[in-house]
N, C-alpha and C positions, 0 to 999 in steps of 0.2 A: 842305362843310358841317361845324360843330364837331360833326360827326357821330359818337355812340357808334355811325351809320347803321347804327350797329348797333342794333339794338336788343334786344341780347344782355344778359338780366337782370343788372343790376347786383349783383343779391345775391349771385352766384354767383360774382363775382372778387373776393373781399376780399383775397386772399394769393396765391401764385404756386402754393400747394398745394391751393386750395379745390377742384379739379375732381376730386380723387381722395376726396372724401368726402361732398359737399353733394349727389350724386346717388345716395349708396349707400344700397341697401335695407335692410332688416332684417338685422343682421349676425348671423351664425350659426357656430359653431364649426367648422363643416365647409365653408364656405364658401371657395372656393380663390381668391379675391381677399383675404381676411382678412391674408395675409402682406405682401401688398404695400402695405398702409396702414400698415406698422409705422413707415415713415419719415416719414408724416404725423402719425401721434400723437407723434414725438418733436419734429417740427416746431412741434406746438401746445404741447408742454411747455414748448418753449424760448422760444417767442414770446409765448405768453398773458400769462404774469406782468407782460412788460414793456408790452404791450399795455395792461393793464388797471389797473397800478399807477403806472405812469411818467406821470403826467399832470402839465400846469402849472395853476395854479390857474385856475377859469373866471373869465372877463372878468366884471364885475359891475355894469353901467350899469343892468340890469334885475332883477328879482327874479323867478328861474327858479322852475317848479314842476315836479314830476316828470313825467316823460312819460306816456303811456298806452302800457304795454306788451302785446306781444303775449300770449296766455296759453297760453306754451310746456308742452307734455309733455316736454320735454327742456330743463330749466332751465339746463344748463350750457351745452351747445355750439349748441343750438338747431336741431337737426337735423330735428324735424318738420316746421317750415316750410320749411327748407331742400327737403327732400324733396318737399313740396306744390308748390314751385316748380319744382323738377327736372321733377316730372310735367307741371305745365302746358306748359313748353317743349317737351318731349317730345311732348307731344298738340297742340302749335300753339294754345294757349290763354293764353298768357302774359299778354297784354294784357286780356284779360276778366277771367282770375283775378286779378290784381292791383288792375282797377277794383271787383269786387266785396268784395275784401277790405280796400281802403283806405275804402271808403265804409260800412262797417261799423263804423270808430273816427274818425268824423267827419274825415277828409281827411288825417290823420298817426297813423303809427304806429311805436311803436319795438321792436326785435325783437333776437334774438342771431343773428348769422353766424357760427358757428364760433368762438362764445364771446366776439365783438366786438359792440358795440352799434353798431347800425345803423338809419337811419331810411328810411322810406318816407311820401313825400306827394304830395300835389295840392293843397294850400292855396295858392291864388294870392299869398299874403303870404309865406308863406316861399320861393318860387320867384323872386320879386322880390326879396327879400333875398339869397338866394344868388346870383343871376346879376345883376341890375340895379344893385343898392345900389351905390353907387361905393366905399362904406367895407366894408360886409359882404363883397363880393364876393369880396374879397381874401383872405378867411380859408378859401376852398374853390379846390381846385385837381382836375386830373385824377387824382391820386395815383400813387405810385410802381410800383405793379402795372400799371396800364394803360400808362404810359409803357415798362415792362421789357417785357410783353407785345407791345406793337404795335410797338415799335422793329425788328425786322427786317424789317418791311414798310414803315412810315411813316417811320422814321427820327426824327429831331427836329423832323419838319413840323408844320403848324399845327394839325393835329388831335392831335397827340401832345407838346405842349409847353405851357409856362406861361412867365410873365414877360417878360422881353426877349426871348427866343427866339421867343415865340408872336408878341410885337408887331412883329419885324421882319419876320417872315412875312406876318402881316395888314397890314402897312402897304405891302409891294410887291403883294400880291393884290387886295387890295379894289378898288382905282382901275381896274385892269384889267377886272374882272369886272364892272363896274358900267356897261361901253361896250357897248351893243345896238345893231345896224342893220340894215342890207341886206343886208350881209357873212352875218350867222348865218341870217337867214331864207334866203337863198339855200343855204346849207348843208343845214338843215333841208328844205327843199323837194326837195334832190337826194335824199336819204336816206329821206324819207316815200315819194316815187316809186317808188324802190326796193322799198320795203315793199310798195306798192300791187299793184306787178308781180308780186311773189313769193306775196303770199298766194292760194291756192286758190280759184277761180273756181266750183269746183264744191260749194261748201257744205261742204266737209270740215272736221272738228274742228282746229284748230290750238292750239298752246299760245301764248296772248298772252304770257304772263310771259318764256318763253325769246325771244320775238321782240321784245320790249320790252328786255331784257337786251342784245340784239345790237343793236338800234336806238340806244338811249342811249350803248353805247359808240362805236360808229362814229361817231355825232354829236359825242361827246367828245374822242375823238381828232381828228378832223378840226379842228374848232375849235382846241383847245388845243397839238396838235403840227402842224397843216397837212398831215397824212395821215390817211386812215382805216385803221382795220384791217380793214374790209372782210368783217366776221363775217355780217352779215344775208345778203348774197347766198349765202354759202356753205351757211347753214342750208336753203335750196332747190334748192341745186346741190351734193350730197354728193361728187360726181365731180370737181367742178372744183378746181383748184389755187389759184384766187383766194382770198386772206384766209387760206392755210393756217397762216403764222404768227400772223397776227391771232387765229386760232383757239386756237392754242397758248397766245397771251399771255391772252387772255379767259378760258380754262379755269384757267390757272395764277394771274391776279390774284383771280378769283372763289373758288378753294380758300384762297389764302392769306389774303383777307379773313375767312374763316370760320375758318380755324384760328388765326390769331392772336387773335381773339374768344373762340375757344373755344366753338364751336356748330358745328363740322363734324360729329362723330359723339358725339352727347350720349348716350352710352350707359357703363355701367360698365366694361366689356370696352375699349372705345376710351379712355377717359380712363386706365385704368391702363397699357394698353399705351405710351401717349405718354408718359406719366410715366417710365415704366421704361427705354424703349427709343428715346425721341424720336420724330420724326415724319420719315421720309425724303421722303414726297411734299409736306411743306410747304418742306422744304429746296431740293428741285427747283422746286418753284414759284416759290419766292423768287430762286433763279438765272434762271429763264425770264424773271419780270417786271423784274428789275434790268438783264439783259441787252439786253432790247425796249427799255428808255426809254434806257439807255447808247447804244445803238446809233443809236438815233432823235436822241439829241441830237448824237451826233457827225456825224452826215450833215446836221441843220439847221446846226451850226456853220461846216461846210464851205462850204454854201451861201451861210450869212451874210457868211462871210469874203471870199469870190469877188464879193460885191456882187450876185450874181443875185436874193439872197433880199431886196433893199430894199422891195420893195412891201408883202412880208410883215411886215415891220420896222415897219412905220406902225401895228401894233396889232391888226391883224386876227387875228394867231395869238399866242397866248399864249407859246409857246416862243421865237419869235423877239423879242417883247419883252423877256423875262426875258434873253435873249442880248444884247439891246443895253443891258442894264444891268450888264453884266460881271459877272453873280453867278458864284459857283463851280458847277462841275459839280453838285457834290454837293448844294448848295442847289437848283438848279434840278430835279435829279433830284427830289426829295423833295416839292417843290412840286408836279410834274405827278402823281406818284403819289397825293397827298392829294387834289388837284381830281379826278382821274379817278374816284377812290373816291366823292367827293362827288357828280359829275355823273351816275355811273351809277346809283347807288343812290336817291339822292332822285328823279330824274326815271323811275325803272322803277317805284318804288312810288307816284308820284303816277299815272302813266299806268295802272297796273292799278288803282287805286283809281275813277278816272274812268270807266273803261270798265266796272269791276264795275257802278258805280252807272247809266250810261247804259244797260246792257243788262235793267236792271230797271225803268228810267224812260222807257219811250216820249216821254211828254208832253214831258219834258226833250230829249230829242234832237230832238225834231220842232221845237220851239222854238228851237234852235241853229241846225238846218238853213234854218229861214224866215229867221232873220237874217242869216246868210251869204250867202243865195241871191244876194245883190247882186253877189257876186264873180264869179258865171257860171264858176265852175272855174278862175279866173285866180288865182294867188298874192296873198296880200294884201300890201300895203305895210304899213310900221312905223305909217302914219297910219290906214289902214283897221282895222288891228287894234285899236289905241285907241277905236274908236267901237262897238264891238259890247258893248253893256251887259250883254245878258244872259248873253253868253259871259263876261264877267268874272264875273258874280256866281257862275256855276257855277264857274268854273276858279281864279280869281286872288286873292290877297290883298289885304286893305285897305292898299294903299300910301299912298293918298292921307289927308289929315288929315280925320277925321269933322267938325269943329269947323269947317271950312272950307266944308262943303258944306251947302247948303240944301236942303230939302224937294223945291224943284222940281227943281234939277237932280240929283239924288242918282243917279237911275237912270240919267242919262247917264254921269256921270263915276266913279262909283265903281268901284273893283275888289274886289268881296267874296272870303270865302274860304271858301264852303261845304265842299269837298272837303279843304282843308288843315285846318279844323275836324275833320271826322269821322275822317280819316285823314291825321294829320300824317307827313310823311316820318321824321323823327325822333320816334317814339312814346314811347320811354322813354330815359332816360339817368341819369347818375349823376355826382355828385362827391364828394371827401373832403376833410374838414375837414382843412387844414394846422396848424391852431391850435385851442386850446380857445376856443370861440364859442358862439352861440347862434342859434336861429330865433325870429321872432316869435311862431308858432304851435305847437303840439303838445303844451304842458303843460297839468296841471291836469285836473280829473273832464271836463271838456267838451272839453277839446283846444285852449282859447281863449288861454291863457296863455303866455309865451314858455319854452321849453325849453333845456336846456343840451345842446349838441354836442360830445363830446370829441373832441380831435386823434385823427387817423385813422379817425374813423369814417365811414362810407359814407353819403350822404345820396342815396338814389335817388328820382326823381319820373317822373311817366306825365303826358304833354301828353295823350296819348290820353284819360286818364280826367277829365282836368280839362278839356276841351273839351265834355266832354258833361254837365258839371253844371247842373241845370235852373235853378238860381237865377240862373246869368247866362245860359242860353241857351233858357229855357222849359221849359215841361212836356215838350216833344217834341224835346227836345235830341238824342236819340237817333236822331231822324227827318232825312233828306235833304230840306232845305226852303230852297232860295236866297233865297225872298223873305223870308225871316226878317229879313235884313241890311237891307231896305227901313224897319223898324220899331226898328231899332238905332241910336239917334243918336250913341252913343259907342262907341269900340271897347271891349270889355269887357277888363277887368283879367286875366281868365282866359284871354285868346286869345293865345297865344305859338307860332305853328306853327313859329316858327324860333328858339324861346327868346328870350332878351332880354339885354339889357347889353351890355357891350365883347364878348362871346364870342358875341353874336347869329351865327347859322349861316352860314357863306358859302354855303349851300345857297339863301338867300335872293336872293343874286346870280345864284347859277345858274338858279334859278327864274323870275325875272325875265327874265333874258336868252333862256332855253330857250322862254319864252312870248311 
């Protein structure tokens, strides 16, 4: 997935030192952390003049109007809004907070992020311009800060690259991920049966998020590497040695993802400690992750070179397919790491969301059970899966063209996206303006005119909030109602669960493959 899979708040990472100031509470002369912020102040004094005044002229194919600014109490650095955002992250309310904020400003707001101009938007026109317009989308990239922060884990893989490097990874991975069939169903069935056997039958409470994390990692490693980490069985048999190295890898991978994204320990003390002394746990986690993947590639290479891996080289396992293309070990390693992150996070998020809904909507669960009862407990085939219309209305994204479907056969063929609408796997993301450019909405008193976006500005966006706009999805847009898609005759412009354009999230292929 062009996953920021992370849903880490874009606004909190405009510079390598942002974590040291944006979460800071009221500064007090006696605050013991004040001294640690001196390097940050020096950094800002040096970099802000360059950021604010060394701009190229704005392109002028349109007349740009002044953007709608957030009413800052701190008009210099914008620490007030950053503090509010930091609190929302700490309280696990970031998505709801930003949705409420942006709706008060007609879908687009401009604010200060440590003195730099930043934008946050949920206007579909802006997202399409930034992500899908073939000319305008080239004005936006991941930005140097993300590439620098993510490089220790993701290298220059598909989630952490732009331009020719990104195109190289994309052209290699997308065709491989688009192929799904009986082998994938067999792999899923194996791990689902492990899950069913392991869940306590006495009604005890279990942590589904932990289980789903283990399940998706086991499935992803099985599909991509040809061997599973076997983390799921070890959750229910703590004394077993099975999957011990897989458990180490899982824990290290999880921590490394959170740490490079800056969301592991969202406290002032944690931020200051890492800024001053580094993160020894991250260093160890990175070593564990890279060692695990390197060893797996080495073993696969030996198997492949002896000919015993010929069956797997046909395309059933991603690693063997990559080895067959004679790619460098470094490229293969980072392709695998990037895809494991996409598979684990997007599917864990999706499964957690669907179970959350089904636990509240017994009527939906009963309808699904009735529809799949024809299987009589047998694993489904690919053809059978495509025939469960209501299941697709609940689970899947609209892949088929709405225009090609008549009202008569809509319920039979369409794969609609209710869960992905309410709870998109990549709920928020951001881009950085690589040149002086503009967005079609956000300027003027009503926010409906074009607005200038200077080079270096962060542009964050919330798919979560956009998918709940009543003008596109009805007055009950906050409610889970699969049947709404029967009445929608064309896919709304505001519907982008995997984003849009050339960098459409690889999670789309993974989601299709997994389902």
